[in-house]
C-alpha positions as CSV (number, residue, x, y, z in Angstrom):
1,M,-19.1,6.9,-3.2
2,I,-19.6,6.7,-0.1
3,T,-17.3,5.1,2.9
4,A,-18.4,3.7,6.0
5,P,-16.8,4.6,8.5
6,F,-13.5,3.2,10.0
7,D,-15.1,1.8,13.0
8,V,-17.9,0.0,10.8
9,R,-16.1,-1.4,7.8
10,R,-12.2,-2.7,10.3
11,R,-12.4,-6.5,10.1
12,Q,-11.3,-6.7,14.2
13,K,-12.4,-4.7,16.6
14,F,-8.9,-4.1,18.1
15,L,-7.7,-1.8,15.2
16,H,-8.8,2.0,15.8
17,E,-7.9,4.2,12.8
18,D,-5.0,6.0,14.2
19,L,-3.6,2.9,14.9
20,Y,-3.7,1.4,11.4
21,H,-2.5,4.6,9.8
22,K,0.1,4.9,12.2
23,T,1.1,1.1,11.9
24,R,1.1,1.2,8.4
25,E,3.4,4.1,7.9
26,N,5.6,2.5,10.5
27,Q,5.8,-0.7,8.1
28,L,6.5,1.8,5.2
29,A,9.7,2.9,7.4
30,I,10.9,-0.5,8.0
31,I,11.0,-1.4,4.3
32,D,12.9,1.9,3.6
33,V,15.4,0.9,6.3
34,E,15.7,-2.9,4.4
35,L,15.6,-1.7,1.3
36,E,18.9,0.3,2.4
37,N,20.3,-2.7,4.4
38,K,20.1,-4.9,0.9
39,R,22.1,-2.1,-0.6
40,I,24.9,-2.2,1.8
41,T,25.0,-5.5,2.9
42,D,28.4,-7.4,2.0
43,S,27.4,-11.2,3.3
44,M,25.1,-13.8,1.7
45,Q,23.7,-14.6,5.1
46,G,22.7,-10.7,5.8
47,N,21.1,-10.6,2.0
48,A,19.1,-13.7,2.8
49,S,17.6,-12.0,6.3
50,V,16.9,-9.0,4.8
51,H,14.9,-10.8,1.8
52,H,13.0,-12.6,4.4
53,F,11.8,-9.2,6.2
54,L,11.1,-7.3,3.2
55,Y,8.8,-10.2,2.5
56,L,7.2,-10.3,5.8
57,E,7.2,-6.5,5.7
58,E,4.8,-6.5,3.0
59,F,3.1,-9.7,4.1
60,W,2.1,-7.9,7.0
61,I,0.8,-4.5,4.8
62,W,-1.2,-6.4,3.0
63,M,-2.9,-8.2,6.5
64,L,-3.2,-4.8,7.8
65,D,-4.9,-3.5,4.9
66,Y,-7.4,-6.6,5.5
67,T,-7.9,-6.0,9.0
68,A,-8.7,-2.5,8.3
69,G,-11.4,-3.1,5.7
70,E,-10.1,-3.0,2.4
71,P,-12.1,-4.0,-0.3
72,I,-10.6,-7.6,-1.2
73,E,-11.1,-6.7,-5.2
74,A,-8.5,-4.3,-4.5
75,L,-6.2,-6.7,-2.1
76,A,-6.6,-9.0,-4.6
77,P,-4.1,-8.6,-7.1
78,R,-1.5,-7.4,-4.2
79,I,-0.5,-11.0,-3.3
80,A,1.6,-11.6,-6.6
81,G,4.0,-9.3,-5.4
82,I,4.1,-10.6,-1.8
83,V,4.8,-14.3,-3.7
84,D,7.4,-12.9,-5.6
85,K,9.3,-11.5,-2.5
86,F,8.9,-14.7,-1.1
87,E,10.3,-16.2,-4.2
88,E,13.5,-13.8,-3.9
89,W,14.3,-14.6,-0.1
90,N,13.9,-18.5,-1.5
91,E,16.4,-17.6,-3.9
92,V,18.7,-15.8,-2.1
93,D,18.4,-18.6,1.2
94,Q,19.8,-20.8,-1.4
95,L,23.1,-19.4,-2.2
96,Y,23.2,-18.7,1.7
97,Q,22.6,-22.8,1.8
98,Q,25.1,-23.5,-1.0
99,E,27.5,-21.2,0.8
100,A,27.3,-22.9,4.1
101,A,27.4,-26.3,2.3
102,L,31.2,-25.4,1.3
103,D,32.0,-23.7,4.6
104,F,31.0,-26.9,6.5
105,S,31.6,-29.8,4.0
106,E,31.6,-32.3,6.9
107,D,27.9,-32.0,6.7
108,G,27.6,-32.9,3.0
109,P,26.5,-31.2,0.3
110,Y,23.9,-28.8,-0.7
111,E,20.9,-30.1,-1.9
112,Y,17.8,-28.2,-2.1
113,E,15.8,-26.9,1.1
114,G,13.0,-24.4,0.7
115,A,13.7,-21.2,2.9
116,P,11.1,-22.0,5.2
117,Q,11.8,-23.9,8.2
118,F,8.4,-25.8,9.2
119,S,10.2,-26.8,12.8
120,T,9.6,-22.8,13.6
121,L,6.1,-21.8,14.6
122,S,6.6,-18.0,12.4
123,D,7.9,-19.5,9.4
124,Y,5.0,-22.3,9.4
125,E,2.5,-20.2,10.4
126,D,3.6,-17.2,8.0
127,T,3.8,-19.8,5.1
128,L,0.5,-21.4,6.0
129,Q,-1.3,-18.1,5.9
130,L,0.1,-16.9,2.4
131,L,-0.7,-20.0,0.8
132,S,-4.2,-20.1,2.4
133,I,-5.0,-16.4,1.0
134,A,-3.9,-17.5,-2.3
135,I,-6.2,-20.7,-2.5
136,L,-9.3,-18.5,-0.9
137,L,-8.1,-15.7,-4.1
138,R,-8.2,-18.2,-6.5
139,D,-4.5,-17.2,-7.6
140,Q,-3.8,-20.5,-9.2
141,R,0.0,-18.6,-10.2
142,S,0.9,-17.9,-6.9
143,V,-0.1,-21.1,-5.2
144,R,1.8,-22.9,-7.9
145,R,4.9,-20.8,-7.0
146,I,4.5,-21.4,-3.1
147,I,4.4,-25.4,-3.9
148,H,7.6,-24.6,-6.1
149,V,9.6,-23.1,-3.2
150,L,8.1,-25.6,-0.9
151,R,8.6,-28.6,-3.2
152,S,11.6,-30.1,-0.5
153,H,9.0,-29.9,2.0
154,R,6.7,-32.6,0.4
155,G,5.5,-35.4,2.3
156,R,6.5,-34.2,5.8
157,D,3.5,-32.1,6.6
158,G,-0.2,-33.7,6.5
159,L,-1.7,-29.7,6.5
160,F,0.0,-29.1,3.9
161,E,-0.5,-31.5,1.9
162,Q,-3.9,-31.4,2.2
163,L,-4.0,-27.6,1.1
164,F,-1.5,-28.7,-2.2
165,G,-4.3,-31.0,-3.1
166,A,-6.1,-29.8,-5.9
167,Y,-2.7,-28.3,-7.2
168,V,-0.3,-31.5,-7.4
169,E,-0.8,-35.1,-8.9
170,D,1.1,-36.8,-6.2
171,G,-1.1,-35.6,-3.1
172,Q,-0.2,-37.5,0.1
173,D,-2.4,-38.1,2.8
174,L,-0.4,-37.5,6.2
175,D,-1.9,-38.1,9.8
176,T,0.2,-35.5,11.6
177,C,2.0,-32.0,11.1
178,I,5.3,-30.9,11.8
179,I,3.8,-28.6,14.5
180,G,1.1,-30.8,16.0
181,K,-0.7,-27.8,17.9
182,P,-2.9,-26.6,16.9
183,Y,-2.6,-27.7,13.5
184,N,-3.9,-31.7,13.8
185,T,-6.6,-30.5,14.4
186,L,-7.6,-28.8,11.9
187,L,-5.6,-31.7,9.7
188,Q,-8.6,-33.8,11.3
189,V,-11.4,-32.1,9.5
190,F,-10.1,-33.4,6.2
191,Y,-10.7,-36.9,7.5
192,E,-13.8,-36.7,8.9
193,E,-16.9,-37.8,6.8
194,D,-19.6,-36.4,8.6
195,D,-20.2,-32.5,8.2
196,N,-21.2,-31.8,11.8
197,A,-18.2,-33.2,13.3
198,A,-16.0,-31.9,10.5
199,L,-17.4,-28.3,11.6
200,A,-17.2,-29.1,15.4
201,L,-13.3,-29.8,14.9
202,L,-13.2,-26.5,12.7
203,Q,-14.6,-24.7,16.0
204,K,-12.3,-26.3,18.3
205,Y,-9.4,-25.2,15.7
206,L,-10.7,-21.7,16.1
207,K,-10.4,-21.6,19.9
208,Q,-6.8,-23.4,19.8
209,W,-5.6,-21.2,17.3
210,Y,-4.7,-18.1,18.9
211,P,-3.6,-19.7,22.2
212,A,-1.2,-21.8,20.4
213,M,0.4,-18.5,18.7
214,K,1.9,-17.8,21.8
215,N,5.8,-18.1,21.0
216,H,5.0,-16.3,17.7
217,P,8.2,-14.0,18.1
218,R,6.3,-10.5,16.3
219,W,2.6,-10.4,17.0
220,Y,1.4,-12.1,19.6
221,D,-0.5,-10.0,21.9
222,E,0.8,-7.0,20.4
223,H,-2.7,-5.1,20.2
224,L,-1.6,-4.8,23.6
225,N,1.4,-3.2,23.2
226,I,0.9,0.0,21.6
227,N,4.3,2.2,22.0
228,E,4.3,5.8,22.7
229,E,4.3,6.6,18.8
230,G,1.2,5.1,18.7
231,Y,1.8,2.2,16.4
232,A,2.0,-1.6,17.3
233,A,2.8,-5.0,15.9
234,Y,-0.5,-5.9,15.3
235,Y,-2.0,-6.2,11.7
236,G,-4.8,-8.8,12.5
237,Y,-5.1,-12.3,13.6
238,W,-6.3,-14.3,11.2
239,A,-6.5,-18.4,10.8
240,F,-6.7,-18.1,7.1
241,E,-5.9,-21.9,6.8
242,A,-9.5,-22.5,8.4
243,G,-11.0,-20.8,5.8
244,A,-9.0,-22.3,3.1
245,T,-10.4,-25.5,4.6
246,V,-13.8,-24.6,4.6
247,F,-13.5,-23.5,1.0
248,I,-11.8,-26.9,0.1
249,L,-14.1,-28.9,1.5
250,D,-17.3,-26.8,0.9
251,L,-18.5,-26.9,4.4
252,D,-21.3,-24.8,5.6
253,D,-19.9,-22.2,7.7
254,S,-23.1,-20.2,8.2
255,Q,-22.6,-20.5,12.0
256,I,-18.9,-19.8,12.0
257,D,-18.7,-16.5,14.0
258,H,-14.8,-16.4,15.6
259,L,-13.1,-13.6,15.7
260,V,-10.1,-15.2,14.0
261,Y,-12.2,-17.0,11.2
262,P,-12.1,-14.9,7.6
263,K,-15.8,-15.5,7.0
264,D,-15.7,-12.7,3.8
265,L,-13.1,-14.0,2.6
266,V,-14.4,-17.3,2.2
267,D,-17.3,-15.7,0.7
268,Y,-15.3,-13.9,-1.7
269,A,-13.7,-17.6,-3.0
270,R,-17.2,-19.1,-3.4
271,T,-18.3,-16.3,-5.4
272,L,-15.4,-16.6,-7.7
273,W,-15.9,-20.3,-7.6
274,E,-19.3,-19.8,-8.9
275,E,-18.6,-17.1,-11.8
276,G,-15.7,-19.2,-12.7
277,R,-13.6,-16.4,-11.9
278,Y,-9.6,-16.5,-11.0
279,T,-7.4,-13.7,-9.6
280,S,-4.6,-15.8,-11.7
281,Q,-4.5,-18.7,-13.6
282,E,-1.1,-20.5,-14.5
283,T,-1.2,-20.1,-17.9
284,E,-0.3,-16.2,-17.6
285,P,2.6,-15.1,-19.3
286,L,5.8,-15.4,-17.3
287,I,6.7,-11.7,-18.2
288,R,4.7,-9.4,-16.2
289,K,5.2,-6.5,-14.4
290,G,8.0,-6.0,-11.8
291,R,9.6,-9.7,-13.0
292,V,11.2,-11.5,-15.8
293,E,13.4,-14.3,-16.3
294,G,17.0,-14.3,-17.8
295,G,17.1,-14.5,-21.4
296,L,13.5,-13.1,-22.3
297,P,13.5,-9.4,-23.1
298,C,13.2,-6.3,-20.9
299,P,9.4,-6.0,-20.5
300,Q,10.4,-2.1,-19.4
301,A,13.1,0.3,-19.2
302,G,14.7,1.0,-15.9
303,F,16.9,-0.5,-13.1
304,W,16.4,-4.4,-12.6
305,E,18.3,-6.3,-10.2
306,N,18.8,-10.2,-9.4
307,P,18.4,-11.1,-5.6
308,A,20.8,-13.9,-5.7
309,K,23.7,-11.9,-6.9
310,L,24.8,-8.9,-4.3
311,H,24.8,-5.6,-6.0
312,S,23.4,-7.0,-9.4
313,R,21.3,-3.8,-9.8
314,S,21.6,-3.0,-13.7
315,H,19.8,-0.3,-15.7
316,F,18.3,-2.3,-19.1
317,E,16.7,-0.7,-22.0
318,Q,12.9,-2.0,-22.7
319,G,13.3,-5.1,-25.2
320,Q,17.1,-6.0,-24.1
321,I,17.8,-9.2,-23.8
322,M,18.0,-9.9,-19.9
323,P,21.6,-11.7,-18.7
324,V,21.4,-15.3,-17.5
325,F,23.8,-16.3,-14.6
326,D,25.7,-19.5,-15.5
327,D,25.6,-20.5,-11.9
328,A,22.2,-19.3,-11.4
329,V,20.2,-21.8,-8.7
330,H,18.3,-24.2,-10.3
331,G,19.4,-23.1,-14.1
332,E,17.2,-20.0,-13.6
333,T,18.2,-16.2,-13.3
334,I,15.0,-14.0,-11.9
335,W,15.4,-10.4,-12.7
336,Y,13.2,-7.9,-10.1
337,W,12.5,-4.4,-11.0
338,S,14.4,-2.2,-8.7
339,E,12.2,-0.8,-5.8
340,E,14.8,2.3,-6.4
341,Q,14.5,4.2,-9.8
């Protein structure tokens, strides 16, 4: 099989081959550091922070590979593992929230609140990108898992409600987003009955998107900030939510040629739709490689851990019933395959 040169297959012009490889190596090194931090942290706040970074670093590697031109067929199944990390962060964050509620009882008792804080641009955009990619990959199971984490956010944000629409029975029409600029522009696309007007709004959103990201703390303008070691916090600049909007509304994007618009991912979503295919469906079994619920048999011998319990890493034999913790958040105990075997 002949592989096209890197400069041909890359999806954005800012990424050069040497920058790609060095940035990817650096991301993997950061993950190793965070795994060590997870092993030694002795506070629930620190544990939640580590799990947040582990989720994001895995997600950014996925986006970097997408920007580098990796085939979508190879990228698609990896999103489920990133959603695993997203769930793990949320599970640990719940315990941190419970701990904070006990320490500051004057603020009221603990109530479930999904980990992403939508008032913060980085949390809002990162979560929006993850959800939109899962929608475009027709990864139904991952979409529903993301929505479950965000159940406390329902009825607060118009754009998320529109993206949730096909997956929930109680969809809500809201006319604003928690972060108005630029997201209110994209939200208007869902309410525009004329396709040409809708596409004009979409083009407006694509022009607004990157300037509106100037306060993103990790990657804004990082293609201009390559350090002496040859890597940068540039993974690609992508308005995946614009692609998800086009796919959901079945708009004609043939005239859209904007740097941040993931056109080939939208084409891939349409191909899956036309062929009746999915990356995953909700009916798949709960036991899968890397994750198993407490009370079910261990699918693979080795070390497993529960992120909601500090220092829970334990060895289990295949077929052994996984333990259930009495104080597990939401009445569930989820075990994850340990990165260190």
